C-alpha positions as CSV (number, residue, x, y, z in Angstrom):
1,X,7.7,-18.4,-5.9
2,X,6.2,-15.9,-3.6
3,X,4.7,-12.5,-4.3
4,X,3.5,-9.3,-2.7
5,X,0.3,-7.6,-3.9
6,X,-2.0,-4.9,-2.7
7,X,-5.4,-3.3,-3.5
8,X,-6.6,0.1,-2.3
9,X,-10.3,0.9,-1.9
10,X,-11.6,4.3,-1.1
11,X,-14.5,3.5,1.3
12,X,-15.7,7.1,1.5
13,X,-16.4,7.2,-2.2
14,X,-17.1,3.5,-2.6
15,X,-14.6,2.9,-5.4
16,X,-11.0,1.8,-6.1
17,X,-8.3,4.4,-5.2
18,X,-6.8,5.3,-8.6
19,X,-3.5,7.1,-8.8
20,X,-2.3,6.4,-5.2
21,X,1.5,6.2,-4.8
22,X,2.9,3.3,-2.8
23,X,6.5,2.8,-1.8
24,X,8.0,-0.5,-0.6
25,X,10.8,-0.4,2.0
26,X,12.9,-3.3,3.5
27,X,13.4,-2.8,7.2
28,X,16.5,-3.7,9.1
29,X,18.9,-1.5,11.0
30,X,18.5,1.1,8.3
31,X,15.4,1.1,6.0
32,X,16.2,0.4,2.4
33,X,14.0,1.8,-0.4
34,X,12.9,-1.1,-2.7
35,X,10.4,0.3,-5.2
36,X,7.6,2.8,-6.0
37,X,4.2,2.1,-7.6
38,X,1.0,3.8,-8.5
39,X,-2.5,2.3,-8.3
40,X,-4.5,1.9,-11.5
41,X,-8.2,2.4,-12.1
42,X,-8.9,-0.9,-10.2
43,X,-6.9,0.3,-7.2
44,X,-4.2,-2.2,-7.9
45,X,-0.6,-1.9,-9.2
46,X,0.2,-3.4,-12.6
47,X,1.8,-6.6,-11.4
48,X,3.2,-7.8,-8.1
49,X,5.0,-5.3,-5.9
50,X,7.6,-7.9,-5.1
51,X,8.2,-11.3,-6.7
52,X,10.7,-13.6,-8.3
53,X,14.3,-13.5,-7.0
54,X,13.6,-10.2,-5.2
55,X,10.9,-11.9,-3.0
56,X,12.6,-12.8,0.3
57,X,11.6,-13.2,3.9
58,X,12.1,-10.2,6.2
59,X,10.3,-7.2,7.6
60,X,8.9,-4.8,5.0
61,X,6.9,-1.5,5.0
62,X,4.4,-0.3,2.5
63,X,4.0,3.5,2.6
64,X,0.6,4.5,1.1
65,X,0.7,8.2,0.1
66,X,-3.0,8.7,1.0
67,X,-2.9,12.5,1.5
68,X,-1.8,13.2,-2.1
69,X,-4.5,10.8,-3.3
70,X,-7.2,12.3,-1.1
71,X,-6.5,15.8,-2.3
72,X,-7.4,14.7,-5.9
73,X,-10.9,13.3,-4.9
74,X,-12.6,16.7,-4.4
75,X,-13.9,15.6,-0.9
76,X,-14.2,18.2,1.8
77,X,-10.9,17.7,3.8
78,X,-9.4,19.4,6.8
79,X,-6.2,21.4,6.6
80,X,-3.9,19.8,7.6
81,X,-5.1,16.4,6.5
82,X,-5.9,13.9,9.2
83,X,-4.1,11.1,7.2
84,X,-1.1,11.7,5.0
85,X,1.4,8.8,4.6
86,X,0.1,5.5,6.0
87,X,2.9,3.1,6.9
88,X,2.1,-0.6,7.2
89,X,5.0,-2.7,8.5
90,X,4.6,-6.4,8.1
91,X,6.7,-9.6,8.1
92,X,7.2,-12.1,5.2
93,X,7.9,-15.4,6.8
94,X,7.2,-17.8,3.8
95,X,9.5,-17.4,0.8
96,X,6.9,-19.1,-1.4
97,X,3.8,-17.4,0.0
98,X,1.4,-14.9,-1.5
99,X,1.2,-11.8,0.7
100,X,-1.7,-9.6,-0.1
101,X,-1.8,-6.4,1.9
102,X,-5.0,-4.4,1.0
103,X,-5.9,-1.0,2.3
104,X,-9.4,0.3,3.0
105,X,-9.1,4.0,3.1
106,X,-11.2,7.1,4.0
107,X,-10.1,10.6,4.9
108,X,-10.4,9.8,8.7
109,X,-9.5,6.1,9.0
110,X,-8.1,3.0,7.4
111,X,-7.9,-0.7,7.9
112,X,-5.7,-3.5,6.5
113,X,-5.4,-7.3,6.8
114,X,-3.5,-10.1,5.2
115,X,-5.7,-11.0,2.2
116,X,-5.5,-13.8,-0.3
């Protein structure tokens, strides 16, 4: 069975992003909310974001609520924030694959990739 996981690292502080809210949406003609998660002290959610019978091929979007997280870090930030909600839309083509979508985050930039 396939699964979807993530890991968020705060590259400005050099540590995992603890307490960052993440939403999963299924995209089609109309986006459908699937689930909501919060990262733990390791910057991960407690278990897969999607797995089992719910894991299906399709187009999904992870919405990382970076602005709310960044405000808790006591970093000097502009008002308004440069980054707020970061949407990452991606496709799941393999019903039995492991899709790992990490986020490397700072107040002024981010990057992602398909991890393992």
